[in-house]
N, C-alpha and C positions, 0 to 999 in steps of 0.2 A: 465570828463577829468581832473578836478582840483585834484581829488583824486589820479589819477595815477601819476601826476606830484609830488604830495606830497610824495608818496611812493618812487618814483624814487629818489627824492632829499634826502629822509631819507637814502636810501640804499647807495647813493653816499657819503653822509656825514659820515656814520658809517660803511663803507665797511671793515675797518680793524678790528673793533670789531665783526662784523658778521663772518668774516673769522676765527678770533681767537676763537670764540664760537664754530663754526663748527669743527675746529681742536680739541678743548678740548673735545667735545662730542665723536668724533671718537677715540681719545686716551682713554677716559674712557670706551667706549664700547668694545674696542678690547683688553684691558688688557695691553696695552703698558705702562701704568703708572708705573708698577713695573720695567720695563726695564729702563725707564727714571730716576727713583729714584736711581737705581744702577749706571747708567752713571753719575748722579749728585754727588753721593757719591764718585765715583772715581775721578771726576774732583776736588771736594773739597779736597780730600786727597792729590792730586798732588799739588794743590795750597798751602796748609798748609805746606807740606813737603818742597816745594821750598822756602817759606817764612822763615821757620825755618833754612834752610841751609844758606840763605843769611844773616840772622840776628841772628846768633848763640849766640853771646855774650849777646845781648839784651834779647833774649828768656831765656837764662840760668839765668840771673839776675832776671827777672820777675818770673820765676818758683821757684827760690830759695826764693825770698821774699814771694811768695804765700805759699810755704811749711812751712816757718818760722812762718806764722800766725797761723798755726795749731799746 
């Protein structure tokens, strides 16, 4: 009976990690990883574009100084 309580406590303590591991296994087995990488690339592109738009002068100066180094 002590063993089942130990396993139950382990599952309750680490339920988030167990669910995350199962989701990762499902994603890896179904090939959804490629789709997730594409979605991640799109999100990163949108965020970078938004940052550049809002900080145009700062980015322009940084880019100019970076190019001048070469």
